[in-house]
C-alpha positions as CSV (number, residue, x, y, z in Angstrom):
1,M,15.5,-0.5,-3.3
2,T,18.3,1.2,-4.8
3,V,20.5,-0.1,-2.1
4,F,19.4,-3.7,-2.8
5,F,20.2,-3.4,-6.4
6,A,23.5,-1.9,-5.7
7,Y,24.3,-4.7,-3.0
8,L,23.5,-7.4,-5.9
9,G,25.4,-5.6,-8.4
10,L,28.6,-5.5,-5.9
11,V,28.2,-9.0,-4.9
12,A,28.2,-10.5,-8.7
13,G,31.2,-8.1,-9.4
14,D,29.5,-5.6,-11.6
15,S,31.2,-2.4,-12.3
16,F,29.8,1.0,-10.9
17,G,28.7,2.1,-14.2
18,A,27.0,-1.1,-14.5
19,I,25.2,-0.9,-11.2
20,Q,24.0,2.5,-12.0
21,S,22.7,1.4,-15.4
22,K,20.9,-1.3,-13.7
23,I,19.4,0.9,-11.2
24,S,18.3,3.3,-13.6
25,T,16.5,0.8,-15.9
26,D,15.0,-1.5,-13.1
27,L,14.2,0.9,-10.4
28,L,11.1,2.0,-11.9
29,S,9.8,-1.7,-12.4
30,A,10.5,-2.7,-8.7
31,C,8.7,0.6,-7.6
32,K,5.8,0.0,-9.4
33,G,5.5,-3.7,-8.4
34,S,6.0,-2.2,-4.6
35,W,3.2,0.4,-5.4
36,K,0.9,-2.7,-6.5
37,E,1.7,-4.7,-3.7
38,W,2.1,-2.9,-0.3
39,P,-1.2,-1.0,-0.2
40,F,-3.4,-4.0,-1.0
41,V,-1.1,-6.2,1.6
42,H,-1.4,-3.7,4.4
43,T,-5.3,-3.4,3.9
44,V,-5.6,-7.1,4.5
45,N,-3.3,-7.0,7.4
46,F,-4.9,-4.6,9.2
47,R,-8.4,-5.6,8.0
48,F,-8.4,-9.5,8.3
49,V,-5.3,-10.6,10.1
50,P,-5.0,-11.0,14.1
51,T,-2.9,-8.7,15.7
52,Q,-0.7,-11.5,16.9
53,H,0.0,-12.6,13.5
54,R,0.4,-9.3,11.6
55,L,4.4,-9.1,12.0
56,L,4.4,-13.0,10.6
57,F,2.0,-11.9,7.7
58,I,4.0,-8.9,6.7
59,N,7.4,-10.9,7.0
60,G,6.0,-13.7,4.9
61,V,5.0,-11.1,2.3
62,Q,8.2,-9.3,2.5
63,I,10.0,-12.4,2.0
64,L,8.1,-12.6,-1.4
65,F,8.7,-9.3,-2.5
66,I,12.4,-9.8,-2.4
67,V,12.2,-12.6,-4.3
68,F,10.4,-10.4,-6.7
69,L,13.0,-8.1,-6.8
70,R,15.7,-10.9,-6.9
71,L,13.9,-12.6,-10.2
72,L,13.5,-9.1,-11.6
73,E,17.5,-8.7,-11.2
74,R,18.1,-12.2,-12.5
75,S,15.6,-11.7,-15.4
76,K,17.6,-8.9,-16.5
77,R,21.0,-10.8,-16.4
78,S,19.7,-13.6,-18.2
79,V,18.6,-11.4,-21.2
80,E,21.9,-9.8,-21.2
81,G,23.7,-13.2,-20.9
82,I,25.2,-12.7,-17.9
83,G,25.2,-15.7,-15.1
84,G,22.4,-18.2,-15.9
85,G,21.4,-21.0,-14.1
86,E,20.6,-19.6,-10.7
87,M,16.9,-18.5,-11.7
88,E,15.7,-22.0,-11.3
89,G,17.1,-21.5,-7.4
90,S,14.9,-18.4,-7.0
91,V,11.9,-19.8,-8.5
92,M,12.2,-22.8,-6.1
93,I,12.4,-20.3,-3.3
94,Y,9.6,-18.6,-4.4
95,S,7.4,-21.7,-4.5
96,R,8.5,-22.7,-1.6
97,T,7.8,-19.6,0.3
98,A,4.4,-18.9,-1.2
99,S,3.5,-23.0,-0.1
100,L,4.5,-21.4,3.5
101,L,1.5,-19.0,3.2
């Protein structure tokens, strides 16, 4: 997840100090979200999803988790007043992805 936040910061043109600050503030929230989601997802996957559909199920959930990370990153930016307007796009992607599942 550190690489994910660093990549987003570099693409957005943030300084290395800003990226390091973002990682130190957001990494724990992202890890907590991951720890809440993945044990449940894998339990459902191995218990209820047929073998031939397991990869598709995990990939779908992974897309939702990346959207969660992106929303977390964008919400921090909107609170800081940096780059607005892209939040709607992320929410639309989330709703479209959720409707596919």
